[in-house]
LUMNU-948464 format. One record per residue (C-alpha): x, y, z. Coordinates in steps of 0.1 Angstrom, whole numbers, plus 2048, in hexadecimal, padded with zeros to 3 digits. Layout:
BEGIN
XYZ...
//
This chain:
BEGIN
80180080081F81780582C8137E28398347D58468527EB84185281084C86E82885F86484786C87B86688E8788758908858998B388D8A68B58938CE8D689E8DE8E18969028D08B490F8AF8A99028AF8C28E58A18B38C789B8BD8A288B8AB88588D8A886087989584688387F82A87086C80D87284680C8678387EB8598147EC85D8017CC8507DF7BF8667D07A58597AD7A88467A378882579078A82376C7848107657637FC7447607EA73A73F7D17217337C87157107A672070278F7146E577B72F6D275F72A6B975B74069A73975069872275467A73777166D75775D66E76476F68E76E7646B277F7756D078E76C6F17937807127B178272879B77374379575472D7BB74F7297C575874D7CB73A7637D074B7857ED7647807F97737A080E7917AD81F79A7CF8097B97D07EC7BB7B77E57B47937DC7D47827D17C675F7D17A87487D37A97217D478E7077E17926E37D47896CA7B27886D879C7886B679C76C69C78E76667A78B7496637AF74E65A7B874367E7A772167D7BB7096937D47106AF7DF7336B57FA73E6CF7EE75C6E48027706FD7F377A7208037997307FE79D7558077C07638087C97888027EB7988277F57958277EF77083A7CD77482E7B475A83279075082477B73281B75772C80E74770C7EE7337067E17206E87BF72C6DB7B07116C47987226AB77B70C69E7607106847426F968972970C6727216FA65271F70D6306FF7176216FB7065FF6E57185E56DE7095C36D07175A36C47045836DB7055666D77005416F46F352D6F96EE5077096D04F87276D94E372E6CF4BF73B6AD4CB71B6A64E072B6AE5017266C851C7336CF54072B6E655C73E6F457A7346F759E73471E59971871A57F70170859770A71D5B66F07365BE7037495DA70E72D5F271F73D61073273563073E74A64E76074364176473861D75771C6087637055EC74A6F65D47476D75C072B6C95AA7226A559F71C69A58472D6B556F72F6A754B71369D53370E68E5116F36894F66E166F50C6DD6895286C86A15136AB6AD52B6AC6B35506C76A45676CB6A758D6ED6B259A6FA6B75BE70E6D55C97246CF5E87316EE5FB74F6E861375E70262A7837026367786F065776A6D46437466DC64A7306D362B70E6DA61D6FD6CF5FD6DF6D95E56D36CB5C56CB6DD5A46BD6D35836D36D55656C06D85446D66C95296CD6D75076DB6CE4E46D96EF4D16F56E84BA6E96E84976F36CB4807106D14686FD6D74477156D042970A6D74067176CD3E57156E23C57076CB3AA7016D23856E06C43766D36C43516B16CB34669F6AF33368D6B231066F6C23226876DD3326836CE3556986BD3716926AF3936AB6AC3AF6AB69A3D26BB69F3F46D76883EA6DF69F3CC6E96BD3E26F46AA4047196AD40771E6984287096AA44370E69E4677036A348B7126984AC6F268A4B96E367D4986D068B47A6AA6874796A16944576AC6A74396986BC42169F6D340268E6F43FB68A6ED3D668C6CD3C167E6D739F68E6EE3846856F836169171034668A7303596A47263746C272535B6C474C35A6C774D3816E47333836EE72639B6CD71E3AC6D07213D26BF7023E26BF7014086C56E04196B46DF43B6C46C54536B16BE4736C26AA4906B16934A96AD6AF4C169B6C74A86B96DD4A16BA6E947E6D66F24676D66FD4436EE7014276E970E4036F26F93E56F970A3C56E76F43AB6F16FD3876D56F736F6E06F134B6D06EC3296E66DC30D6C96D52F36CC6EA2D36AE6FB2C26A06F22A069D70C28469171226069B72F24968A74222C69875921069277E21269379D1FA69C7BF20969F7E21FA6BB7FA2006B081A2106B983F2086DB83921A6E181B2036DD8052226C67E922D6C27D624E6B97B12506A47A726E6AD78327768877D27C68278325669976524F68B74F26B66F73925E66972527E6797102996777062BE68C6FF2DC6846ED2FE68C70D3126847272F86977382DC6AB7562EB6BC7672CD6BB7662A76DC7712976E377527170677326270079424F6E57AC25A6F27CC2496F27D12236FD7EE20B7027F61E771E7DC1E47057C11ED6EC7C81D16E27A41C46DF7831D76F377F1F86F375E20A6EF7602316F074924F6D674B26B6E074028E6C57362A76D17382CA6BE72C2E96C073830D6DF7233146F072D2F46EA70C2E26EA7152BE6DB70929C6E171927A6D07192576D672C2366C27462226C775C2026C27812076BA7951E66C67B91E96B77D31D16BC7F91CA69D80A1BA6A482F1C66AB84B1AE6C78631B46C08841C66C88A01AD6D18C11BD6D78E21A86E69041B06E192619E6FF93518C70B95717F72395A16273597815373798112F75B98512376B9A110F75B9900EF73798E0FF73896710473594F12373292A12A72A9101487308EB1517188D216272E8D11817288F81867028F11887048D119D6FF8D91C27088B81D16F189F1C06F387D1D26E78591CE6E683D1E86FE8281D37108431C070D85B1A271884F18071587116B70789316B6FF8AA14B6F18CD1466DF8E11296E38FC11D70990312571392210F70794711070A9690FB70198E1016DD9830F76DB96E1176E398A1306CB98314D6BC96215B6BD9421476AF91F1516C790014F6BD8DB1556D68C31686D189D1626E088417D6E385E1766EE84519270382518F6E481018C6D58251706BB8381846B885D17A6AC87F1876AC8A417C6AB8C718A6AD8EB17B6C39081836C392E1796E393B1676E59601696FB97214D70C9931567229AF14573C9BD15E7579D01477619F1157769A1214578DA23142794A4115B7B1A5B1527BCA7716D7D4A9616F7E5AA818D7D8ACA19E7E5AE51B77CDAF61D17D4B141EA7C3B1220D7AFB312177B0B4523779CB2A2497B3B0F23D79CAFF22279DAF71FC78BAE11E178DAD21BE772AC31A4772AA2190775AB7170796AC617C7A4AA3182794A901647ADA8E146797A7C12C788A5C13B775A4412375DA25121751A0E10672DA1311072EA3711A736A4A13C719A5215272BA6716D74DA7117D755A781A1776A811B477FA791D8789A8C1EC77FAAC1DE784AC41FC7A5ACA2117B0ADA2317D1AE22437D6ABD2497D8AB82237F5AD221D80CAC2203805AA71EA7E3A941ED7D8A761D97B4A791CB79EA5E1BA78AA6519B76DA4B19675EA4617373CA3317172FA2514F70AA2014570A9FB152716A061747399FA170753A1217F778A1A17B790A3118E7B1A4318B7C5A591A37D4A7D1A07E9A931B87DBAB21C67F5AC91D67E6ADF1F37FBAFE1FF7F9B15220809B382237F6B4724280BB502627FFB432857EEB592A1806B5B2C07F3B5F2E3806B633057FCB6032B80EB6B34C818B4F364828B4B387844B3138D855B233AC87BB203B3885AFC3BB89AAF13D88BAAFD3C68AAB203C08A5B1A39B886B18384881B1135E862B17348858B0B325846B1D307826B0A310827B1A333822B3E32580CB333057E8B3E30A7D8B2D2EB7EDB372CE7DDB282AD7E2B232887C9B1626E7E1AFB2647F0AF428680FB0029A830AEE295845AFC2B3845B172CE864B252E1867B402FC884B5630988FB57325885B3533289DB3035289CB453748ADB453968A9B583B78B4B783A5895B7738F87CB753AC860B8D3A1852B9637E866B8D35E85DB9333885EB75321858B742FB845B572EA84EB4D2C5833B372B383BB26292820B1327E823AF126B82BB0324B848B1A259833B3A25F83CB4B28282AB6429B834B722BE827B812DF834B8A303829B7F327834B8734C843B6A360842B6E38785DB5A39A856B4E3BE869B393DA852B203EC86BB053F5867AF841A885AF2430894ACF437889AC045A8A0AA5468896A924888A7A7A4A2897A624BA899A684E0893A55502884A6552187CA5754485BA5C557860A6C57884EA6159982FA7258E82FA6156D839A7F558855A8853F85CAA4524873AAB507880ACB4F3885AD24CE8ABACE4D38A5AAA4DE895AA24BD8A6AB94A38C2AA84908CEAC34798B0AD34668B8AEB44B8AAB054318BAB164128ACB3841E8AFB3244489BB23461885B3A475876B22490873AFD49D858AED4B1852AC84BE831AB84C6829AA64DD843AB14F6834AA351782CA7F52081DA6953C818A445447FFA3F52781DA4750F835A2C51B848A1D4FE84DA2D4DB83BA4E4D483CA614B3844A864B6843AA149B85EABC495852AD948286DAF0471863B1246187AB2744987DB4D446863B4D428849B3C43D84FB1942D84EAFD446857AD8448853ABB462863A9A46C85BA8148586FA6F4A0869A534B986AA5E4DE86DA3F4F485DA4651686AA2E53285DA27555878A1856D866A1D58E8599FD59F8369FA5AD82C9F35D28159D75DE8059CC6007F89AA6077DB99D61E7D497A62C7B49676207A094762879293560A77991660977F8F95F07628F55D874F8D45D57688C75BC7858CC5D67938EB5C57969105CE7A292D5B97AF94E5C57B596F5B37C998E5BB7AA99D5CB7AB9825E57CE98A5F37D89AE5E77D09C96007DD9E65EB7F69EF5D0804A0F5BF81CA1A5A2825A3B592811A2E5747FCA0F57D7FF9EB5867F69D75677FB9B35737F99A159480897D5958009655B18199495B87FC9325BE7D89375B27C99135B27C68FE5D27BA8DB5D97B48C45F67D98C05FC7DA8E56047C18E56227D18FC63C7E891A6387FA92261781393E60F80B9515EF82396A5DF8149875CB8289975B181C9B95A48299C65838239E75708239ED54B8489F154A8509CF55A85A9DF57B84E9C75978499C45BD83E9A75D482D99F5F582197F6067FF9746147F39566297D59446177C292C62E7B191061B7928FF62A77E8E061F7598E562A7488D060F7388B061C73E8906087258845ED71586660070984C5E76F882D5F36F180C5E46D77F45ED6E27D15F76D27AF5FE6DF79961B6D57766256D176E64A6E87516566DD7316666DA7436886C375D6786DD7786786F178D66070B7AA6637167C364A7327DD64872980164273F7FF6237267E661570C8026107258195FE71981D5DA7368335CF7378505E775086B5DF7618885ED7788A15DC79289C5F778D8765FB79685F61877285862276784564174583464472C82D66070A81C65E6EB8206746E77FB6756FF7DD66D6F07C067F6CF7B06726B979568069978167468579F6806957B366568B79E64867F7B462C68D7D662269E7E963D6A980E6376CC8146446DD83664770183863C71685464973485D63375087464376D88362F79188963B7898AC64676B8A165C74E8AB6447338916447148886306FA86D6306E58586186CC83A61D6D08176106B67FC60F6C47DC61D6AE7C06136B17A562D6A878162069B7676376AE74763A68D73563368872661067A73A5F36567355E66477385C462874C5B661D73C5965FD73A5825ED7365605DC74F54B5C07425355A174F52257F74953057F72A51959E71E5295B772550D5D973051A5E275451360675950561A77950560B78752562279E53762179555C6317AC5766387A559A63C7C05B564C7AE5D365E7B65F367779A5EC6787905C76917745C168D76A59C68478A58B6647A058965879D56565077E54F63D77852F62675A52C62D74051261572B4FD60A71951E5FF73A52D61373354D62A74A56263E74558265275B59A6687525B86657695D66747695F966175861464A77062764B78B60B62D7A060062479D5DB60D7AB5BF60A79A59E5FC7AD5805F87A055C5F57B653D5F57B25175F07CE4FE5F97C04DC5E77B24BD5CA7CA4C05B67B94A55BC7954AF59A7844AF5887A34A556E7A34885507B347C53D7974905497A64B153A7C84A751A7B749D5177A44BD51B7C34D24FF7D44BE4E97B74C44F27B74E94EA7DC4EB4C87D64DA4C17BA4F24BE7A24D44DC78C4E04E779650250978B50F50976E52852B77253753B78E54A55B78953754879051653C7B05265607BA52F56A7B150B54E7C64FC5577E55115717F04F757481450357680A52855982153354980554752B80352F5257F050E5188054F25178084CC53681F4CF5497FF4D953D7EE4BA54980D4A556C80B4B556F7E74AC5667EF48857F80B48859A7F34955927D947A5947F345F5B480146C5A68234745B38214995D180E4A55C680D4CB5A780C4E05A182E4F45A782A5195AC8045155C67EA50D5C37CC4F45BF7B25115B17B65355B779B5515A179156E5AC77D58D59F75B5865937565A957D7755A855876F5AA54378B59952A7995B15147A459251E79157250A7AA55E51F7C756D5427B956E5557DA57156C7E058F57B7BC58C59E7B659A5BA7B857F5D67AD5975DA7955B65EA7A15D65FB7865EA60979260C62077E62262676160A63574361E62C72760662A7215E160B7355D45F67335B45E47525A55D274C5845C376656D5A87665525B277A53359878E51F5A07994FB58F7BB4F95777BD4DD5767984D655378F4E45517704CC56F7604DB58275D4BB5A376C4C75C27544C65D175C4E85F374D4DD5F67604BC6137764B560078B49A5DE79B4985D078147F5C775E48C5D07414785B172D48459A72146857872347856172345954870845153F71542E54972F41353374940253B7613E85387863DC53878C3B654B7A53A25467AA37D5687A536B5717C135358D7D133F59C7F034E5A280F3365BE8263425AE84734F58B83935057383636E56F81337954F80A38B5517E839E52F7DC3AA5317C43C85157AB3C25037903D550976C3C94F07503C95007403E750275F3FC4E175840F4D576A42E4F077D4404F779945A5167A744B5397A143E55E7AD43F57B7AB42759B7BA41C59D7C33F65BF7C53E75C27D83C65E17E03B25E68053B85FA8073965DA7FF3845BE80C39A5B882B3B059B8283C95828463C756583C3DD5478263E55238273DD5068153F04F07FD3DF4D97E43F04F27E740E4F580A41D51A80F41F53082E42755383942D54F82E45054E80A44456E80E43159480D43C5A78224255C88274365D880F41D5CC81C3FD5EE8283F25F88023F45D87F63E35C67EB4045A17F240A5907E442A56A7DE42B5567D744A52F7D94495127C845C4ED7CD4644DA7C54834C47AC4714CC7924574C47994334C27864124CB7953F04C47883CD4DF77A3B74F17963A54E17B13BB4F97CD3BF5027D13E45197EF3DF5307FD3C55558043C75628203B15858213A35998343895AE81E3725D282836D5DB80D3545CB7F333E5C57D23505AC7B73575997BF37859D79B3855C379F3815C77BD3965AE7B83B35AA79C3CD5A17943F15BF79640B5B87804295DA7894385CD7AB4415A97A344959678244757C78342D55D77543E53777A44251D77245D4FE75D4554DC75F4644E774848150576048851E74547C53C75246954074644555F74A42F5597664145677623F25697793D455B76C3B156177E39154577C37854F77E35453C79834052E79531D5447803045637912F655B79E2D357E7AA2C85A37A22CB5B37B82E75D77BB2F45DC7CB3175FA7DE3226167C93336187CB35962D7D336B63B7ED3536577F53576647D43636857C236B68379D36B65E7943646407A435561F79734760A79F3285E57973245CE7963075AA78C2FE59E7762E157B7752D35817502CD59B7352D55B873A2BD5DE7372B85F17562C261575F2BB6297792D26487882C265F79B2D96777B42C86917CD2D56907F22CA6A37EA2A96897D12A069F7B32A868A7952B269178A2D767B76C2D965A75E2CC63E74F2E062373A2CE6067272DA5E07202D95CD7362F15A97352FE58C74B2F758B76A30E5A67763255CA7683225EA77133460F76932B62C76D34364D77C33466E77534769377B34369475C32C6817703126967903126BB7843196D07A33216B97BC30D6AD7DA32069B7FA31867C7FB3006707D82F66547D32DD63B7B62DE6267AD2BF6077982C65FC7872A65DA7762A45C176C2895AF78E2905CD7A428A5EE7AF2995F37C72B76167D62C161B7E42E463B7EB2F864B7E73196697F432B6837DE33B6987EC3576B97DC35D
//
């Protein structure tokens, strides 16, 4: 108890009894260590894989001489990694800090078995018929408090295992604890067979046909599990197939497990049978060009081929004049496969065309003796002949003076084959002999105005003509100063016949008049050297002369400074003919030369106030003037901070005469005084991205400069999370001249932004003890913080059976700087109890399964998904957690018109009238098309609009509705308010929830609930009845009225519906007219008219009977091309079933019967269709009686491409034309149809 410092008193007493005391400190120490005693311990790992021990568990009675202060053991916590023996150290410490240790063995054990969870697996056999699985595929989340290893048996499968197989998954933990579960492995063989095709060549027989088998195209197909069957897509070929070689035939191979593979065999179809041919001789005429073309069809007298004749080729088809006479040719007949046969024929070529005589008019001149002549070549103007001209002649050919004027001449042209032709021309005879002209020279004086003239008589020197002179003229006859000297003139002599002759003479023109001199006073300037010069032109003031001035001179013409003032100058003017005149003027001399200004650059320094100045002496660099400088001035002369750098100044220099000059210089203004700057500390917060930016305004308290601070630089402007706290920033202030100063500031960076807390929902499974633990980090869904280093805390980490379901847990996220944020995650706690299923079947009221229904599950613990689609069995199934709350809702909104017909509209009308009330609540639900909880005729109208394609959805309703199958209607006649889903709370066992599906609008129950399309494939008709249409020929552009008539077998009926398809290239629908049946646009579906589709739906509320041939209603069209009505109009059951409804409300199949009109009285050929075409077209014709008909196909040049012959029936006939008939020919193709009643030619265009 006295451990530590103790005060003691020492008393000292002398012999006389005197005493004194003193105190001392006695320190009591304990240096004896305790005695540590250990014992071994066994620890069990818990469900989380953790275990711990305390020092008390390891201590086996440790002691100390005083007292034990504490016991500690290390390590004291264990995990799965510590399974087995672990050495721990027990430390015993007494009150004096003395300690001792001992060791013990802690044996860690794990006795908790794993949880084995299986899932079903589907595996595919490979190409060899084998498959295998791994334990990982079967494992569905097996777990253990430590870890688990997995194995599965069996794991390999072959063809014999196709189907379901049970396998066992074994889960083993490190402690050897095991658990098992079983799963179903579905072994499937989805490997298609190996389809191998050969590429055979087959030959057509004498009939142009050939048949193949599977063996022909199979090239050794195989399958690992065996082949069940093989089929081919096509086994029969004929002539038309040659052009499309090779023919692609698909071989379909099916194995024993229903897998299918295909390959394509290229079957080459060949024809090696040559055609037969007979030739005939032909006579042809050369045309105006001396040419003739031979059509091979002219030589071809007949022939045949098993596949048809493709081409007729003649050895010579072009003839000219060199071929006149008999020419032998060879005709080659070639079939579609280029098999060829030849025959011979003689072609007689004849030329019976006369030449083309062409004349031209001609003019001839009588010679000096009065005679002239011509040749035939002069009159011929290019006469021609197709085979050549042999000779030309003309008459008459000679002429005299008596023939002067127009004369008719005849030209005769003869060709090489003796054919002749003539033409006439006009020959004009003319006399063109000119007279003789004789001239003499003349001299003329110009008058005062500078003009002179002569006459023809002055120049004529005795001209003559054999026929007499009519007139004489001279050109030119008048002269001016420009003509002074010798001038040539022309004398023109004209005789009585208009012929002319000329001669020339020289007319000498003279000028003796002096010029008129005129002067003017002028002022001149001395130059830089003090000199000035003038010219005579400077003082001339418009001197003139009638004939022009040759030169002008003046005296004096040079001046200097001594001549400043007025000076007399004489002007001398001489004309072009040497005559001279004079006058005087005053010349005033002036000096206006500016001085010479010379500048130099300068540099000045701004003072402390930012000012500087200069003088003229700083800039002048030796300016001068010939007369002396009076003054000098410089501008600008003062500067401030705005003038830093180079500045232009102007130096103005003025001389004694007031003349001035300038020059410029560059004055460089400099600033060498540094600015001052003062800093301040600042606190800045990082932004949410972890960054902060400062500017000079953040840290600069003040600054100054004799001019101005133009730039502030901060050593640091951007901060991030690493800068949280105090940071030193240096500010540098700089003026415009680059002078700078600095200061420092402390910037305190703070992080005040909380993290971005992001949670994720997780699902956990309670362990065998009904407990589960999580770490806060398990809830983190990617929380972030600009500065990072996050820590996490959760509001709940331990869960028990009481928490099964969804538990909201708050996750707190804290960043490195202590900022925090929260988010909420949903932890779905799954019970360790087994899952349960919710399943059911959806059927119609009649019990037919409903496929393609979308079934949705809302569950507090879904296991296998929340959405499924029913298959052809109408079933669905979900797996959910034990004890979960669930709602199941089916829906289907496809195939609107599946099961709908005019009968449904009729039944609704009869129900509304009370004639035939519905007997089932499901019928009433189906009849309420617009979902207004009432059945009315408007519902019938909506059904008709859906059938006709007018609407694509029902208003406020879906295609199907569903009713809980267990629901009992309180009032079957008022079924609305029925449940359309099933709620299943706290499901603890497998549960069934069935539904009844109702197809909206289908009150007759005709819908196919498993159909993938609107149209049902069910054939529900007991009989067929017909409507009649009169067949007719369409004329392009004409109105076509098509009466729809009752047939004999139509009987009593309520109504009908059908889709009418017409070829929109031939017909355009224009409207409908009522007959015995009242029908309107509301009974028609016209959305597909552009594609040739017209839908019709009509009914009455009572059955009616109509006489045979009675017109029910009439369809109106406009014909676009010629055609037969029955060829361009038909029923289309793929869009809307053609059916009617008899008096017993049974549906019957409705057909269309074309009734032929009166007998054909004439031979008619219709236009081909389609036109234009590419590979195939059809031509049609009508015959008054059965007869043979030939169809000849020709290209644009008339070449025969092919001939089709046959015997055809009375009335309408149609012939197909394919590539075999045309070969490679494209463009315009003519077809000529020959019959006993005549021949008709039409054309068609082939596009390639």
